[in-house]
C-alpha positions in Angstrom: 16.3 -8.8 27.3 13.5 -11.2 25.7 12.4 -11.5 21.7 9.2 -11.4 21.4 8.1 -11.5 17.7 5.0 -9.0 17.8 7.7 -5.9 18.1 9.5 -7.5 15.3 8.9 -6.2 12.1 10.3 -9.3 9.8 7.5 -11.4 12.1 5.1 -9.2 10.6 6.7 -8.5 7.5 6.3 -12.6 6.9 3.1 -12.7 8.4 1.3 -10.5 6.1 3.0 -11.3 3.0 1.9 -15.1 4.1 -1.9 -14.3 4.6 -2.3 -12.0 1.3 -0.7 -15.1 -0.2 -3.9 -16.7 1.3 -6.3 -14.0 0.3 -6.9 -13.3 3.9 -6.8 -9.9 3.4 -8.6 -8.7 6.1 -5.6 -10.5 8.4 -2.9 -9.0 5.7 -4.4 -5.6 6.2 -4.0 -5.7 10.0 -0.2 -7.3 10.1 0.8 -4.8 7.3 -0.7 -1.8 9.9 1.2 -3.3 12.7 4.5 -3.5 10.5 3.5 0.2 9.2 3.6 0.6 13.2 6.8 -0.3 13.5 8.4 1.2 10.5 6.4 3.9 9.0 8.9 4.7 6.0 8.7 1.1 5.2 6.6 1.4 1.6 6.2 -2.4 1.6 4.0 -1.7 4.4 1.9 0.4 3.2 1.6 -0.4 0.2 0.5 -4.3 1.3 -1.7 -2.5 3.2 -3.1 -1.1 0.1 -3.5 -3.8 -1.7 -4.9 -5.9 1.2 -7.5 -3.2 1.6 -8.5 -3.0 -1.6 -8.6 -6.5 -2.1 -11.2 -6.0 0.7 -13.2 -2.7 -1.3 -12.2 -0.2 1.2 -10.9 1.8 -2.1 -10.9 5.0 0.0 -8.9 3.8 2.9 -6.3 1.8 0.4 -6.1 5.6 -1.8 -4.7 6.6 1.6 -1.9 4.3 2.4 -1.1 4.4 -1.1 -0.8 8.0 -0.8 1.3 7.6 2.0 3.7 4.8 0.4 4.0 7.9 -2.5 5.3 10.3 -0.1 8.4 7.6 0.8 8.4 6.7 -3.1 7.0 9.4 -5.4 7.6 8.1 -8.6 7.3 4.3 -7.8 4.9 3.6 -11.0 2.9 0.2 -9.5 1.9 2.8 -6.8 0.7 5.5 -9.1 -0.9 2.9 -10.9 -2.7 1.5 -7.6 -3.6 4.6 -6.6 -5.3 5.3 -9.9 -7.5 2.2 -9.2 -8.3 3.2 -5.6 -9.5 6.5 -6.9 -11.7 5.0 -10.0 -13.4 3.0 -7.4 -14.7 6.2 -5.0 -14.9 7.9 -8.3 -12.2 10.8 -7.6 -11.6 11.3 -12.0 -9.6 14.3 -11.0 -7.2 12.3 -8.9 -6.9 9.3 -11.2 -6.4 11.7 -14.4 -3.1 13.5 -11.9 -1.4 9.8 -11.6 -2.1 9.2 -15.6 -0.4 13.0 -16.4 2.4 11.7 -13.7 3.0 7.7 -15.3 2.7 9.7 -18.5 5.5 12.1 -17.8 7.8 9.3 -16.3 7.0 7.2 -19.2 8.9 10.4 -21.3 11.4 10.7 -18.9 12.7 7.0 -19.7 
């Protein structure tokens, strides 16, 4: 069996992270998508794709990624904050408020 980097999640994680750090957000979003396809339960893949899409002013798509990540890690404060930011950009005040309510609940539990 021959090793091929495109089927290796580590390759896509490193590629995505490098592209994001270099502010090559379109390439980063594509690489995070490949990573998510290979590892659909990888929270960091969905979060990274969402952050990349948010940087590209694709807030609705970013919100979908953050929601997917929150299904896997529902009490993640960073994800809730990122989702609220994306929802703010698309004008979804009710869902944004729900994010802040949940953030408040998590803070109260500390």
